[in-house]
C-alpha positions in Angstrom: -22.3 14.6 48.8 -22.7 13.1 45.2 -24.1 16.5 44.0 -21.0 18.2 45.5 -18.6 15.8 43.7 -20.5 16.2 40.4 -20.4 20.0 40.5 -16.7 20.0 41.5 -15.9 17.6 38.7 -17.8 19.8 36.2 -15.8 22.9 37.4 -12.5 21.1 37.1 -13.3 19.7 33.7 -14.2 23.2 32.4 -10.9 24.5 33.7 -8.9 21.7 32.1 -10.1 22.7 28.7 -7.9 25.8 29.0 -4.7 23.7 29.4 -2.8 23.4 26.1 0.4 21.4 26.6 1.9 18.0 26.5 2.8 17.4 30.1 1.1 15.1 32.6 1.1 15.1 36.4 0.1 12.0 38.3 0.0 10.6 41.8 -2.2 9.1 44.5 -4.2 10.6 47.4 -4.5 8.6 50.6 -5.8 8.9 54.2 -2.8 9.6 56.5 -3.6 7.5 59.6 -4.8 4.3 57.9 -2.8 4.7 54.7 -5.9 3.9 52.7 -6.8 5.5 49.4 -9.2 8.5 49.3 -11.4 8.0 46.3 -13.1 11.0 44.7 -10.7 13.5 46.3 -10.3 16.7 44.3 -7.0 17.7 42.8 -6.8 21.3 41.5 -4.0 22.9 39.5 -3.3 26.6 40.0 -0.7 28.6 37.9 1.9 30.5 39.8 2.0 33.3 40.7 -1.5 34.5 39.6 -3.3 31.5 41.3 -5.5 31.0 38.2 -7.3 27.6 38.2 -5.8 25.8 35.2 -7.1 22.2 35.5 -8.1 19.5 37.9 -9.6 16.1 38.3 -11.3 13.8 40.8 -9.3 10.7 42.0 -10.6 7.3 41.0 -11.6 4.5 43.4 -8.0 3.7 44.1 -7.2 7.3 44.9 -5.2 7.7 41.7 -5.2 10.7 39.4 -3.6 11.9 36.2 -3.8 15.4 34.8 -2.8 15.8 31.1 -2.3 18.7 28.7 -0.3 21.1 31.0 2.1 23.6 29.6 5.6 24.1 30.9 5.8 26.3 34.0 5.4 26.3 37.7 2.1 25.2 39.4 0.6 24.6 42.8 -1.4 21.4 43.3 -4.3 21.7 45.8 -5.5 18.4 47.3 -8.7 18.3 49.3 -11.5 16.1 50.6 -14.3 16.9 52.9 -13.3 16.3 56.5 -9.6 16.3 55.7 -6.9 19.0 56.0 -6.0 20.1 52.4 -2.4 20.1 51.1 -0.5 22.2 48.6 2.4 20.8 46.6 4.5 23.0 44.2 5.6 21.4 40.9 7.9 22.6 38.2 7.1 21.4 34.7 10.4 22.0 32.9 11.9 21.2 29.6 13.5 17.8 30.4 10.5 15.7 31.3 6.8 15.4 30.1 5.6 13.1 33.0 5.8 14.1 36.7 4.8 11.8 39.5 4.2 13.6 42.8 3.9 10.2 44.6 1.4 9.6 47.4 -0.2 12.7 49.1 -1.5 11.8 52.5 -4.4 14.0 54.0 -5.0 14.3 57.7 -8.5 13.9 59.0 -10.0 17.1 60.8 -13.3 18.1 62.1 -13.0 21.9 61.6 -14.1 23.8 58.5 -11.4 24.1 55.9 -9.5 27.4 55.6 -9.2 29.4 52.5 -6.2 28.4 50.3 -3.6 31.0 49.5 -1.1 30.1 46.8 2.3 31.9 46.3 5.0 31.2 43.8 7.2 32.3 41.0 6.6 33.3 37.3 6.2 30.5 34.7 9.5 29.0 33.8 10.3 28.0 30.2 13.3 25.6 30.2 15.3 25.5 27.0 16.8 22.2 25.9 20.6 22.5 25.4 21.1 18.8 25.3 19.7 18.4 21.8 18.6 20.3 18.7 15.5 19.3 16.7 14.7 20.1 13.1 11.3 19.7 11.4 11.9 18.0 8.1 8.8 19.6 6.5 10.5 23.0 6.7 13.6 21.9 4.7 12.1 22.6 1.2 15.4 22.7 -0.6 15.7 18.9 -0.2 12.1 18.0 -0.7 11.7 14.7 -2.5 15.2 13.7 -1.4 16.6 11.4 1.3 17.4 11.8 4.9 21.0 12.2 3.9 20.0 15.1 1.6 18.2 16.8 4.5 21.1 16.4 6.9 23.4 18.3 4.5 21.5 21.5 5.4 21.5 21.0 9.2 23.8 23.1 11.4 27.0 21.3 12.4 26.4 18.5 9.9 28.5 17.7 6.8 28.2 14.8 4.4 31.1 13.2 2.5 31.3 11.4 -0.8 30.8 8.0 0.8 27.6 9.0 2.4 29.1 9.4 5.9 27.6 12.0 8.2 30.2 14.3 9.8 29.1 16.0 13.0 31.4 18.8 14.4 34.3 17.5 12.3 33.9 13.8 13.0 32.3 11.0 11.0 31.9 8.8 14.2 28.2 9.4 14.5 25.6 6.9 15.7 22.3 7.0 13.8 19.0 5.9 15.5 15.5 5.4 14.3 12.8 6.5 16.8 15.5 6.3 19.5 16.5 2.8 18.7 19.3 1.1 16.8 17.9 -0.3 13.6 18.7 -2.3 10.5 17.8 0.8 8.5 21.1 2.4 9.7 23.3 -0.6 10.2 23.1 -0.7 14.0 25.0 2.5 14.5 26.6 2.9 11.1 25.3 5.3 8.5 24.5 3.0 5.6 21.1 3.4 4.0 20.5 7.0 5.0 20.5 7.9 1.4 17.6 5.5 0.9 15.3 6.7 3.7 12.7 9.1 2.1 12.6 12.5 3.9 8.8 12.6 3.2 8.3 9.9 5.9 10.3 11.7 8.6 8.7 14.1 11.1 11.9 15.5 12.6 15.6 14.9 13.0 17.3 15.3 16.4 21.0 16.0 17.0 22.3 15.0 20.4 25.9 16.0 20.8 26.2 14.8 24.4 24.0 11.7 24.8 23.0 10.4 28.2 23.8 6.9 29.5 20.5 5.5 28.2 21.9 5.6 24.7 24.4 3.1 23.3 28.0 4.4 23.9 29.0 4.4 20.3 29.4 7.6 18.3 32.2 10.0 19.4 30.5 13.0 17.8 27.1 12.2 19.2 23.8 10.8 18.0 21.4 11.6 15.2 17.9 10.4 16.0 15.4 10.1 13.1 11.8 10.3 14.1 9.2 8.8 11.8 5.8 10.3 11.2 3.0 8.6 13.1 -0.7 8.9 12.3 -2.8 9.5 15.5 -6.3 10.0 13.9 -8.7 7.1 14.0 -9.8 5.3 10.8 -8.1 4.9 7.5 -5.5 7.5 6.3 -2.3 7.7 4.3 -0.5 9.5 1.5 0.8 8.8 -2.0 3.7 10.5 -3.6 5.9 10.6 -6.7 9.3 12.2 -7.0 10.9 12.7 -10.4 14.5 13.8 -10.5 17.4 14.6 -12.8 20.9 14.5 -11.4 24.2 15.9 -12.7 22.4 18.0 -15.3 25.2 20.6 -15.8 28.7 20.2 -17.1 30.9 18.3 -14.7 33.7 20.2 -12.9 36.4 18.2 -14.6 36.5 16.8 -18.2 36.5 13.0 -18.6 39.6 11.2 -19.5 39.5 9.4 -22.9 37.3 6.2 -22.7 34.3 5.0 -24.7 32.0 5.4 -21.7 33.1 8.3 -19.5 30.9 9.5 -16.7 27.1 9.6 -16.7 25.2 12.8 -16.8 21.5 13.7 -16.7 20.7 10.9 -14.3 16.9 10.4 -14.4 15.3 9.0 -11.3 11.8 8.2 -10.2 10.7 7.5 -6.6 7.0 6.5 -6.1 5.8 6.0 -2.5 2.7 4.9 -0.7 2.0 5.1 3.0 -1.1 3.6 4.7 -2.5 3.7 8.2 -5.6 2.2 9.8 -6.3 2.9 13.5 -9.0 1.4 15.7 -9.3 1.6 19.5 -7.4 -1.7 19.8 -5.3 -1.9 16.7 -3.2 0.4 14.6 -1.9 -1.0 11.2 0.8 0.9 9.4 2.7 0.5 6.1 5.3 2.7 4.5 6.7 1.8 1.0 9.0 3.3 -1.6 10.7 2.3 -4.8 13.9 4.1 -6.0 14.7 3.8 -9.8 17.8 5.4 -11.1 19.3 4.9 -14.6 22.6 6.7 -14.6 23.9 7.5 -11.1 27.5 8.7 -11.3 30.3 8.4 -8.8 33.2 10.1 -10.6 36.7 9.8 -9.0 39.9 11.4 -10.3 43.3 10.8 -8.8 46.5 12.7 -9.8 49.7 11.0 -8.4 53.1 12.6 -8.4 55.9 10.3 -7.4 59.2 11.3 -6.0 61.1 9.6 -8.8 59.4 12.0 -11.4 56.5 9.9 -12.6 53.1 11.7 -12.9 49.9 9.8 -13.4 46.2 10.8 -13.6 43.4 8.3 -13.5 39.6 8.4 -13.5 37.1 5.9 -12.1 33.7 6.9 -13.6 31.5 4.5 -11.7 28.1 4.6 -13.5 25.2 2.9 -11.7 21.8 1.6 -12.7 19.7 0.9 -9.6 16.4 -0.4 -8.4 15.6 -0.3 -4.7 12.5 -1.5 -2.8 11.7 -0.6 0.9 8.7 -1.9 2.9 8.2 -0.9 6.5 5.0 -2.1 8.2 3.5 -3.5 11.4 0.7 -3.4 13.9 0.3 -1.8 17.4 -2.0 -4.0 19.5 -3.4 -2.3 22.6 -4.1 -5.3 24.9 -5.6 -2.9 27.4 -5.1 0.6 28.8 -1.7 -0.3 30.2 -0.2 -2.9 27.8 0.7 -2.6 24.2 2.4 -5.0 21.8 4.0 -3.8 18.6 5.0 -6.2 15.8 6.9 -4.7 12.9 9.1 -5.7 10.0 11.3 -4.1 7.3 12.1 -5.5 3.9 14.8 -3.8 2.0 16.0 -5.1 -1.4 18.5 -3.3 -3.7 20.1 -4.4 -6.9 22.5 -2.3 -8.9 24.9 -2.7 -11.8 28.0 -0.5 -11.8 30.1 -0.1 -15.0 33.4 1.7 -15.2 36.1 2.2 -17.8 39.2 3.4 -16.0 41.8 5.4 -18.0 45.4 6.0 -16.7 47.3 8.8 -18.3 51.1 9.3 -18.1 51.2 13.1 -17.8 54.9 13.3 -18.7 54.4 11.5 -22.1 50.8 12.7 -22.4 49.5 9.3 -23.4 47.1 6.7 -22.0 49.2 3.8 -20.8 46.5 1.6 -19.3 42.9 0.9 -20.0 41.0 -1.0 -17.2 37.3 -1.9 -17.3 35.1 -3.5 -14.7 31.5 -4.5 -14.1 29.9 -5.0 -10.7 26.5 -6.7 -10.1 25.5 -6.4 -6.5 22.4 -7.4 -4.6 22.0 -6.2 -1.0 19.3 -6.0 1.5 17.9 -7.1 4.8 14.9 -8.4 6.6 14.2 -7.0 10.1 11.7 -8.4 12.5 10.8 -6.7 15.7 8.6 -7.3 18.7 8.1 -4.5 21.3 6.2 -4.7 24.6 5.2 -1.6 26.6 3.7 -1.6 30.0 2.3 1.6 31.6 2.1 1.6 35.4 -0.6 3.3 37.3 1.1 6.7 37.3 1.4 8.5 34.0 4.9 8.2 32.3 5.9 5.3 34.5 6.8 2.7 31.9 8.6 -0.5 31.1 9.6 -1.3 27.6 11.0 -4.6 26.4 12.1 -5.4 22.9 13.4 -8.2 20.7 14.8 -7.7 17.3 16.3 -9.9 14.6 18.0 -8.8 11.4 19.2 -10.9 8.5 21.2 -8.8 6.0 22.9 -9.9 2.8 25.5 -8.7 0.3 26.2 -10.6 -2.9 28.7 -8.8 -5.0 30.3 -10.0 -8.2 33.2 -8.1 -9.9 34.2 -8.8 -13.5 37.7 -7.2 -14.1 39.3 -6.7 -17.5 42.7 -5.1 -18.4 43.5 -4.5 -22.1 46.7 -2.5 -22.4 50.4 -2.6 -22.6 50.6 -2.9 -18.8 48.6 -6.1 -18.6 46.3 -8.3 -20.6 44.0 -10.3 -18.3 40.6 -11.0 -16.9 39.6 -11.8 -13.3 36.3 -12.3 -11.5 35.6 -12.1 -7.7 32.5 -12.7 -5.7 31.8 -11.7 -2.1 28.8 -13.3 -0.3 28.2 -11.9 3.2 25.2 -12.9 5.3 24.8 -11.0 8.6 22.7 -12.1 11.6 22.0 -9.6 14.4 19.9 -10.4 17.4 19.1 -7.7 20.0 17.2 -7.9 23.3 16.6 -4.8 25.4 14.7 -3.5 28.4 14.1 0.1 29.4 12.5 1.5 32.6 11.4 5.1 33.2 10.1 6.3 36.6 8.9 10.0 36.7 9.6 11.9 39.9 8.2 15.1 41.2 11.3 17.0 40.0 12.8 14.8 37.3 12.9 11.1 36.4 14.9 7.9 36.8 15.9 5.8 33.8 17.5 2.3 33.8 17.9 -0.5 31.3 19.9 -3.3 29.8 20.7 -4.6 26.4 22.3 -7.7 24.8 23.3 -7.7 21.1 24.8 -10.6 19.2 26.2 -10.1 15.7 27.7 -12.6 13.3 28.9 -11.9 9.8 30.5 -14.7 7.8 32.0 -13.8 4.4 32.7 -16.2 1.5 35.2 -14.9 -1.1 35.4 -16.7 -4.4 38.1 -15.9 -7.0 38.3 -16.8 -10.6 41.7 -15.6 -11.6 42.7 -15.0 -15.2 46.0 -14.8 -16.9 48.3 -12.2 -15.3 45.8 -11.9 -12.4 45.8 -8.7 -10.4 44.2 -10.5 -7.4 46.6 -10.9 -4.5 47.4 -14.6 -3.9 46.9 -16.4 -0.6 44.0 -14.4 0.6 42.0 -17.4 1.6 38.3 -17.7 0.7 36.5 -17.0 3.9 36.3 -14.9 7.1 34.1 -15.0 10.2 33.4 -11.8 12.2 31.4 -11.6 15.4 30.6 -9.1 18.1 28.8 -9.7 21.4 27.7 -6.6 23.4 26.3 -6.7 27.0 25.2 -3.3 28.5 23.4 -1.8 31.4 22.8 1.8 32.4 21.3 4.1 35.1 20.5 7.7 34.5 19.0 10.3 36.8 17.6 13.8 36.1 16.8 16.4 38.7 15.0 19.6 37.5 14.8 22.6 39.8 13.6 26.2 39.2 17.1 27.5 38.8 19.2 24.5 37.7 19.0 21.0 36.2 21.4 18.1 36.8 21.6 14.9 34.8 24.0 12.2 35.6 24.4 8.6 34.5 26.7 5.7 33.9 26.7 3.0 31.3 28.6 -0.3 31.6 29.5 -2.3 28.5 31.2 -5.6 28.0 32.2 -6.1 24.4 33.7 -9.3 22.9 35.0 -9.4 19.3 36.5 -12.1 17.1 37.7 -12.1 13.5 38.6 -15.5 12.2 40.4 -15.9 8.9 40.9 -18.8 6.5 44.3 -20.4 7.5 45.3 -20.0 3.9 45.5 -16.2 4.4 49.3 -15.4 4.3 49.1 -11.8 5.4 47.7 -12.0 8.9 49.4 -14.8 10.8 47.0 -15.0 13.8 43.3 -14.8 14.1 42.2 -11.8 16.1 40.0 -11.8 19.2 39.7 -9.3 22.0 37.3 -8.1 24.7 37.0 -5.1 26.9 34.9 -3.8 29.8 34.4 0.0 30.0 32.3 2.4 32.1 30.9 5.4 30.1 29.8 8.2 32.5 27.9 11.3 31.5 27.0 14.4 33.5 25.3 17.7 32.6 24.6 20.8 34.7 22.3 23.6 33.5 22.0 26.9 35.2 18.8 28.8 34.4 19.9 32.4 34.5 16.4 33.6 33.8 13.5 32.8 31.5 15.5 33.6 28.4 19.1 32.5 29.3 20.5 29.0 29.9 24.0 27.9 30.5 25.0 24.2 30.5 28.2 22.2 31.1 28.6 18.6 29.8 31.0 15.7 30.1 30.7 12.3 28.6 32.8 9.3 27.5 32.1 7.3 24.3 33.5 4.6 22.0 33.6 4.1 18.2 33.7 0.4 17.4 35.2 -1.1 14.3 32.7 -2.8 12.0 33.4 -5.6 9.6 33.7 -3.3 6.5 36.7 -1.6 8.2 38.3 -5.0 8.9 37.6 -6.9 5.7 40.8 -8.4 4.3 39.5 -8.8 0.7 40.5 -5.7 -1.3 38.1 -3.7 -3.5 39.5 -3.6 -7.1 37.5 -0.7 -8.6 40.9 0.9 -9.0 43.8 -1.6 -8.8 46.4 1.3 -8.6 44.5 2.9 -5.6 43.4 -0.1 -3.7 41.0 0.0 -0.8 41.4 -2.7 1.9 40.5 -3.2 5.5 42.6 -4.1 8.5 41.5 -7.1 10.7 43.7 -5.9 13.6 42.0 -2.5 13.9 40.9 -1.5 17.4 38.1 0.8 18.8 38.8 4.4 19.6 37.6 6.1 22.8 36.7 9.7 23.3 36.2 12.1 26.2 34.2 15.2 25.5 33.9 18.5 27.5 31.4 21.1 26.4 30.0 24.4 27.6 26.8 25.6 25.9 24.7 28.8 26.2 21.2 29.6 24.7 19.4 32.9 24.6 15.8 33.2 23.6 13.8 36.3 22.6 10.3 36.7 21.2 11.2 36.3 17.6 14.4 34.2 17.6 17.1 32.5 19.5 20.9 32.1 19.8 22.8 29.0 20.6 26.6 28.9 21.2 28.7 25.9 22.3 32.4 25.3 22.9 33.7 21.8 23.0 36.9 19.8 23.4 37.4 16.1 22.5 40.3 13.9 23.5 40.5 10.9 21.2 42.4 7.8 22.2 43.8 5.6 19.4 41.7 7.1 16.5 41.4 5.0 13.4 41.7 6.6 10.0 42.3 5.9 6.3 46.0 5.8 5.4 47.7 6.0 2.0 50.9 3.9 1.5 53.0 2.8 -1.4 52.8 -0.9 -2.3 55.8 -2.0 -4.3 55.0 -5.7 -4.4 54.2 -5.4 -8.1 56.9 -4.0 -10.4 54.7 -3.9 -13.5 52.5 -1.0 -12.4 52.1 1.5 -9.5 49.9 0.5 -6.5 48.9 2.7 -3.5 47.0 1.0 -0.6 44.2 2.8 1.2 43.8 1.0 4.5 42.6 1.7 8.0 45.0 2.1 10.9 45.0 3.2 14.5 47.0 6.4 14.7 47.9 7.2 18.3 46.0 10.3 19.4 44.1 13.4 18.3 42.1 16.3 19.7 39.2 18.2 18.3 38.3 21.6 19.7 35.5 23.9 18.4 32.8 26.5 18.7 29.3 26.1 17.2 27.0 29.1 16.8 23.3 28.8 15.6 21.0 31.9 15.1 17.3 31.9 14.2 15.3 35.0 13.6 11.7 35.6 12.4 12.0 38.8 10.3 8.2 39.1 9.9 5.3 36.8 9.2 6.6 36.3 5.7 10.3 35.6 6.3 12.4 33.5 8.6 16.2 33.3 8.7 18.5 30.7 10.3 22.2 30.4 10.2 25.0 28.4 11.7 28.8 28.9 12.0 31.2 26.2 13.1 34.8 26.7 13.8 37.0 23.9 15.0 40.7 22.9 15.4 41.8 19.5 14.4 45.1 18.3 16.0 46.5 15.0 14.9 49.5 13.6 16.8 52.6 12.4 15.0 52.6 8.6 14.8 54.6 5.8 13.2 52.9 2.4 12.7 53.2 -0.8 10.6 51.1 -1.9 7.7 50.9 -5.7 7.2 49.2 -6.0 3.8 50.5 -7.1 1.4 53.9 -7.0 3.2 55.1 -5.4 6.4 56.2 -1.8 6.1 56.1 1.3 8.2 53.8 4.3 7.7 54.2 7.8 9.2 51.8 10.6 10.1 53.3 14.0 10.7 51.8 16.1 13.5 49.3 18.6 12.1 47.3 21.3 13.6 44.7 23.1 11.5 41.8 25.5 12.0 38.7 25.2 9.8 35.1 26.3 9.7 31.8 25.9 7.9 28.9 28.2 7.4 25.2 27.7 6.5 22.4 30.1 5.9 18.7 29.3 5.4 16.0 31.7 4.3 12.3 30.5 4.4 9.8 32.8 2.8 6.0 32.6 2.9 4.6 33.9 -0.4 1.0 34.5 -1.5 -1.2 31.7 -2.9 0.1 29.2 -0.3 3.6 29.2 -1.7 6.8 28.8 0.3 10.3 29.3 -0.9 13.6 28.3 0.7 17.1 29.3 -0.2 20.1 27.5 1.4 23.8 28.4 1.1 26.6 26.1 2.4 30.3 26.6 2.6 33.0 24.2 4.0 36.4 25.7 4.5 39.6 23.6 3.9 40.6 21.3 6.8 43.5 18.9 7.6 43.1 15.2 7.3 45.7 12.4 8.0 48.5 12.9 5.5 47.1 16.0 3.9 44.3 18.5 3.5 40.7 18.5 2.3 39.9 21.5 0.2 36.9 23.9 0.4 33.5 23.2 -1.2 30.2 24.9 -1.4 26.5 24.4 -2.4 23.5 26.6 -3.1 20.1 24.9 -2.8 16.6 26.1 -3.7 13.2 24.8 -2.9 9.6 25.9 -3.7 6.5 24.3 -2.2 2.8 25.0 -3.3 -0.1 23.8 -1.3 -3.2 22.7 -3.2 -6.4 20.6 -3.0 -7.6 22.2 0.2 -4.4 21.4 2.0 -4.3 17.7 1.0 -1.8 18.1 -1.8 1.7 19.5 -2.0 3.8 20.2 -5.1 7.5 20.9 -4.6 10.3 21.8 -6.9 13.9 21.8 -5.6 17.5 22.0 -6.8 20.5 21.0 -4.8 24.0 22.1 -5.5 22.9 24.4 -8.3 26.5 25.3 -9.3 28.0 21.8 -8.9 30.7 22.8 -6.4 30.1 20.3 -3.6 32.4 17.5 -4.7 35.3 16.3 -2.5 38.9 17.4 -3.2 41.8 16.2 -1.1 45.6 16.7 -1.3 47.6 13.8 0.1 51.3 14.1 1.0 53.4 11.0 1.7 57.1 10.4 1.7 57.2 8.8 -1.7 54.4 10.6 -3.5 51.8 13.3 -3.4 48.2 12.9 -4.7 45.2 15.0 -5.5 41.9 13.1 -5.1 38.6 14.4 -6.4 35.2 12.9 -6.4 32.5 14.7 -8.4 29.7 12.4 -7.2 26.1 13.3 -7.7 25.6 16.3 -5.5 23.5 18.2 -8.1 19.9 17.0 -8.3 16.7 18.7 -9.6 13.5 17.3 -8.3 9.7 17.6 -8.8 7.8 16.1 -6.0 4.0 15.6 -5.5 2.4 14.3 -2.4 -1.3 13.7 -1.7 -2.8 12.9 1.8 -6.1 11.1 2.2 
């Protein structure tokens, strides 16, 4: 008997060497009458329909088995033990799952000799994922040495604005995750710090337009999931890199207005990085580090204002930044045993910058400078993030329980020194904002693989507190609004639970789930604040369902229908009552009475695969309830000079309808092309509301309906001597915005990569926005004025990047 088992095990082991995939089938074999495990039973895997032996194992002493490394497709599992009637079970390994649990297979005892096994079935099924798109960062050469934000600019359906916001299918309400989790790196759903995450540390970026219930409900437009690289080899390894860059190296699109400083050009930057990893059977230590040094980073804003009474003004805010930024991300994975792992990790992020601007105001009618305003900002920001994660693997493969606890302390210490020296005003002011955020998150996630899908469930609690201290040192003729108070207290408590089920069959897939969230928000103001008479607090309970149905027409064609419901919560920056005085005539301020917006999304998607390429097309429609947007409004509280407030307001309703098309094609072994085309219609309902700061007055939004589109084309070319070249073209057509239109913009990017040092080294040269045409231009139309806003921020960068792996 032992010899039989040994020979059978040897045969199955040999067969398993031919399997080359990432799927796992697990289960248990038992004796039917006594319900006792059958140790050392044989489990064979045959492909369908050719009945080829693909892999197999022998069950352990508990009757358990796990078969790894299987490709996608359909298989027949053959269970046998001497003296028992064998059983066959068909299993489909599709696209939506990597672990499959066939449960307990009971064998009946017999005395007769076993019959020959005959296996029948269908051809191998390759399921295409229409629920998300994944992009390998290493293949985006034109942004090599840049940040995650630089890489996203080249991705289909993604645009980036001048404030670093990611816009997905026409909406900036996007949730950004790190390795599937909310993180301090991205502000727990916001998009801050994306420009500081080095692309070299990222393996891939996933776009999930219709997330399931297991994800946080925030992000109307969907989720962007950033997956970090992970070292799997044992021993010591790592890489060291250095990126040298020069930004804004060609003539700016618009000439500076007359000041002593103007806007910076030829911004030099250096980004050294070091990543280390040491793996043993029990422990895995990892460290990722980076320093960003920039001497002359420009953010160059122009605004032309034409008032209904005949006045015409142009101003420029040439915000010139010197910056140093440190990022450390490290931790340890501790394998307690085969089934239990603890991970302790931490992130330290420290950034200090000094911004300097000399703002000129030109009376275009008289062709003279009537005001000269200068300011200096010194700001220190950062955070410390501590995380503990526990993972338990049950007996069957893929059956897991994850529990996590995370704490983040973030800080913002910002000092503005303001100086007017002109006929309009002689005066100096100083303000300081000190904000310390505390965020604590506890979560638990459970995954149970099934024979034809999986079950997911979980819960989360997140507590956020952000107190702000606001200190004012007013000078003579101060521009600071009086009676603001000197503190605010913002908090948000979130309690969530979800259940999600996936069923995968040969000809269709179904995914359905529901997420329940209770959210409680407060925003307490200093009683000295005269503009908002009551402190604001509210709470809401909402259910967020999702459903997806995919019909598998054949091996190459898939059709999916989606529905989901999501929310975009207001964060403290949108609520903050303390204005930002970088331009006192175009003043940015928050709104503490702002409310969340809710969105329903309907989508139909189709994907066609062929041997050398693919086509993806999707049509979507969003219904947005109470959207919040930036609003421009005249502020006539000061008769000495013009003021326009830029504040956030809820604006009634809007819809967003569009079509997305993505094509990929391998021309030959040397050339690959990919392109995307997005068309969408933005409809904004007419709305009349009330602005409370600095005095109560109405604002109006006219109904608008506009069609717009964007286009991207990537060419990747494999050249001799281990050289790759990538050329990227991007065009964004004009589109409507509240109170106006955003004009077209375009970019041409180039990247060249050379492998060296026996594959351990890479040298990359890249240029983004070669012709300096990617700046933002907006036309604003309001009852009392029109405005042209332009921001020629640093979109043009030339980089030389070297990376060595050891």
